[in-house]
N, C-alpha and C positions, 0 to 999 in steps of 0.2 A: 248836244246833251243826250245821254241815253236815259231811258225810263226804267225804274225799278218795278218789277212785277211781284215782288215779295210782299206778303202781308204779315202782320204781327198777330200771332195767335198763341195763347198760353193756357194751360190748365189752371184752374183756380183752386184745385183741391176738392175732394169730395168727402163728405162726412155722412154718417148714417148707416143703417144696417141693410139698406136695399141695394146698394151697389154690388154687382158681381165681383167676387174676389177669389182668394185662394181656395175657399171651400167649394167653389164651382169647378175645381179641377179634380178629376177622378182620383180617388184613393188618398186624398189629403184631408186631414182633420187638424183643428187648431183650437186655441183658447188664449185669452189674455186675462191675467189675474192680478189681484192685489196681494202683495206679500208683506207690506210694511216697510219696504226700503224707501219708498217715496211717501209723502204725506197725502193720504186720501186719494191716490191715483194708482191705476193699474201699472205694474212695473215688471211683469214677467209674461213672456209669450213662448209658446211651444208650437212648432209647425211639424207635423208628423205624417210620414208616408206609410201607408199600410204594408208596403213592400220595400225592400232595399232599392235604392234608386241610383242611377248615374248622377254624379255630382261634381261640381267644380266651384272654386272660390278664388276671389282676388282680394288681396289685403293691402293695407297701408304700406307705403314705402318709407315711412318714418323709421329711423334707426331705433327709437324708443317705442316699444310695442307693449300692449297690454298682455296679461297672462292668458286670456282666452285666445288671443291671436296666435301666441306661441303654440298652444295645444292644437288649435284648429288647423294651422298650417301643416302640421304633421298628419293629422287625422285625414285630411282631404287628399293626401298624396296618392291613395289607391283609387281615387275617382269614384268612391261609393259613400253614400250617406243615407240615413233614414229619418233624422230629426235635426231641426234647428232649434236651439234653446237660447233665448235672449233675455237678459235682465237689463233694466234701465234704472237710473238713479245712482249707480256706482260703476265707474269705468274699470275697476280692478286693474289699474295701471300704476306703476311705480309703488307697488304694495309689497314687494319682496316675497319672502318665503310664505308668509301668511296668505298673500294673494294667490300664489301658485297652488297652495293647498286648497284654497277656496274654489279655484277653477277646476281642479281635479275632482273635487267633491261635486261640482255641478255635473260633470260627465258621469260620475258613478251614480248619482241620484237619478239622472235621466235614463241611464242604461237599466237600472233596476226597475224604475217605475214604468218604463215603456216596454221592457222585455226585449231589448235589442243589445247587440254587442257594443261595448264602449267606443270602438273605432267608427261606428256609424252615427255618432253624436257629434254635431258641430255646435260649438258654443260661441256666444258673443255677448259683450257687455257694453254699456254706454252710460255716461254720467260724469260725475266729478272725478278727476284724476287725483290719486294720492291718498284717498280716504280708505281706511281699513275696510276690507271687503266683508259684508254682512253674510257670511257663509250660512249660518243657521237659518236665517230668514229665507234665503234663496233656495236652499236645499229642501226645507219644509214646503216651500211654495211649489217646487217642482213636483213633489210627491202628490200634493193636493190637486195641482192643475192637470196632471196626467189622467186623472179619473174624470175630468170634465171635457176632454177633447171632443169636439163636435164638428159635424159637417154642415151645420146651419150657417147661413150667410152672416148672421150676427157675430158668430165666433171669429170670422175673419176680420171683421171691423174691430172687435175687442183686441185681437192680437196686434193690429196695426196701431191702435192707441196705446197699447202697453209698452211699446218700445220708444215712445216719444220722450224728449227732454224739454228743450225750450221751444219745440215746435208748437205751432198754433192749430194745426190740423193733421189728420191722418192722411198718409200718402198711399194710394192704392191704384192698381192697374189690372185690367183683364181684357183678353181677346179670345175669340174662337176662330180657328182657321182650318183649312183642309190640307192634309198630307195624303196623297193617294185618294182613296175612297172614304177616308175616315175623318171625322171631326176631331180636332185636337184643341185642347184648352191650355192657356198660359195665363198666369196671374202673378202679381208681385205686390210687395209692400215695402216701404222705406221710411227712414227717419233722417232728419238733418235740417239744420237751421243756421248754425254758426260753426266756426272753424271749418269752412267749406273752401276747398282749393284743389286744383288738379293734383294728381297722385293720390287720389281718393277723397280726402276731406274728413270732417267728423260726420260720418254718415254710415248707416247700415242699410242694406237692401237685400231682400230675399225673394227669389223668383222660383216658381214651381210650374211644372208642365207634366201632362200625361203622355207626351211624346216619348218615343224610344230613340235614343242616340248613344253612341259609344262615349265613354268618359273622355277619351282623347279629343274627339271632335267637339264635345261640349266645352271642354276647357279652352280650345282654340276659339270657338264662337264667343264665349264669355269675354275673353280678353279683347277681342276685336270690338265687341259691343261696348264694353266699359271704356275703351280708348276714345270712342266717339261720343260718349255721354258723360259719365261721372268724372272722367278725367278732363272734361272741358267746361266745368262749372267752377265758379268762385263767388264767395260772398266777402271774405275778409283776408284771404291770402294765407290762412293757417291750415296745416294738415295735421290731423290728430294721430293718436296712438292706437286707436281701436277700429279703424275703418275696415269694412268688409262688404263684399257683394257675393252672395252665395246663390247657387241654383241647383235644384234637384229635378230630375226627369224620371218618372217611375214606369213609363211605358204602358200604362193601363188603358190608353186610347186604342190599343190593338193594332197600331201601325207597324209596318216593317221597320226594323231598326235602321237608323241612319248610321252607316259605318264608313261612308266615303263621300267625297265632294260630289255634288250633283244638284238636280232641281230640288229634291227634298231638303237637302242641307241649306240651300239658298233660301227656301221658304222659312225654315226654322230660324236661320240667322237673322233674316229681316224682321221676324216677329220679336226675337230676343232683343235686337237692337232698338226696336220701337219701344219696348217696355222700358229699357234702360234710359232712353232719352226722355220718355214720359215722366218716369220717376225722378230723374235728375232735374228736369225743369220744375217739377213740383217742389223739390227741395229749394231751388233758387227762389221760386216765387214766395217761399216762406222764410226768406233770409232774415236773420235777426235785425230788427229795427228798420228793415227795408221799406221804402215807399214806392220803389220802382223796380221792375225787372227789365233787363236789357239783353237783347240778342245781338251778338257781334258776328257779322259775316265778313270774312276776308276772301276776296276772289281775285282772279288774275295773277296768282302767285306762280313762281317758277316750279315749286315743289309743294306737295301736301304738308311736309314738315315745316316749310317756311310759313305757310298759311296758318298752321296750328300755333306756331310760336308767336306770331304777331297777334292772332286772336286772343291767345291766353294772356299776353302782356298787356294789351289794351284793357281787357275785361278785369284785370287785377290791379290796374292803376288806381291808387287812392285819389289822385287828382281828378281822374275821369269820374270816379264814383261820386266825389263831393260836388263836382260840377253838375252832374245829373240831379243830385239831391237839391241843389240850389237853383235849379232851372237856369243854369248859366251856359249858353250855347258856345262854349269855348272850345271850338274844334281844334285849336292848337294843342290842347292836351292829348287829344286822340292821336294826332299825327306824331307828336313827340314820343308818345308811348310806342307807337309802331316803329319809330326810328331807333329805339334802344332795344329792340327785340333780338338783335344779333343777326338780322337778315339783311342782305344787300338787295336793294331795289332802287329804281330810278325815282328820286324824290320830286322830280319835276313832271311826273306823269301819273299822278294818282287822282282818283275820283272819290268823293266822300258824300254819303247820303245819310239822312236821318229819317225814320219813318214811324208812323203810328198805324193803327189798324185802318185808318181812314185816308191817310194822305202821306206822301213822300216829298222830301225837300232836299235838293242838292245843295251842298255847302261848298264843295271844291270841284272844279272841272279842269282836268290836266294840271292840278296843283294851284290853279288860280281861284281865289275866293270869288264866290258868286255875290254880286252886290245886293244890298237891301234885303237880306234874308234873316238878319238877327232877330227882329221882332217876331216873325212867324215861327222861327225855331224855338224861341223862348216860350211861346204859347204852346207849341206842340209838346214841350217837355213837361207840361202838366199831366200828361197821360201816364197811367200806371205801367203800361207795357210799351216799350220802344225798341226799335231796331236800328243798328248802325251798320252801314255797308261801306267797306273800304275796298276799292278795286285798284290793284297795283298795276294792272295792264302789262304784266310781265310774262304771263303764261295761262294755263288752263286749270291750275290746282286751286282748291278752295277748302275752307274749314269754317266751322261755326262754334262759337263759345257762348256761354250764358253767364250773366252776372247781375249784380244789384247796385243800387246806389249806397252811399254811406251816410247815415243819419245820426242825429244826436242820440237817438234811442239805442243805437248799437253800442255806444260807449256806456250808457247807463246800464243796459242789460248785462254786459260783460264785467262792468265794475262791481256789480252786486251779485254776480252769479253764484258764488259759493255760499252766500248767505241766504 
């Protein structure tokens, strides 16, 4: 038997005004405001760069997309932006011509209020699909909020809270690192709790940095980072109409612009990927009705794509999710999910482990059940954070996915959502 060296460690989400966030990045100001779209909760955020920035964004792959997605996909094509404007409480999806006009009004209001070209405004919405878009409230809110933009740390926290829907906490990230002789800052915020699944999910994330990088390389870096983070999480198997991850880099750190692959690009990519993974894991940890967060590591695969497909299939299995909720150590559900992922591997030579932050337990050795482990496994499944390791023993490729359990509360939350 081989031993696992992995530990289980997850962010729990951070609330409060003292955490460093996007306002600690040079040249970015923000605010989160109440416009009346939601009942007594902030529902509008603006993230503004003092100068035009290199920008990139990744959007939902759902065929049905919200009106702000349609507009922002076009606006981001030139790789430049200066403002992210996000409303919550209404998704502006499946709203027809009225919704399209509302999205266009958001862009115009932000352009006028912030004094920037319309093409530098990226908009996003989140909330209930199919409800008439409250254009007047959102537009008036944009004009009022533009005058309140602040570099105070509290402002970043307010913005993070303003984009939430069924989330229970604001999701924030921040790091400082070195490129050359300069300190560079990067920070992000995100929302997401339900309708979370690879190919984005019902989630929004916005990351800003004062690094200097070409739009082409920024787009490449973002796609790679998203592929290993937001596209490897699942709560319930549903992908929404509004999902977006956007990034702006305004260059105000004074570093030499990253225009080609090399050490500086590698540092930037590693930081961007770290932020995406951090925010993605916070989203999963806040899954609707979830009582557990589970990391799924698939190792020993023949190819990275094989490992990813298996990890995603296991993490999205309703039977696996419900087993974890019920603390039922039914490893057969995990193996069965792996077997239907569309990947060929030797079913007689797999190892399976379950771990908590304190201990690891092997369940299968070369596909043979380990005797007398059920009681200990059931006890371990009381933990809020767990890890599953499936080693295929077929090669060197590996992948990691993150998911939740499936509880009674998930059904209740979504059965009552629109009311």
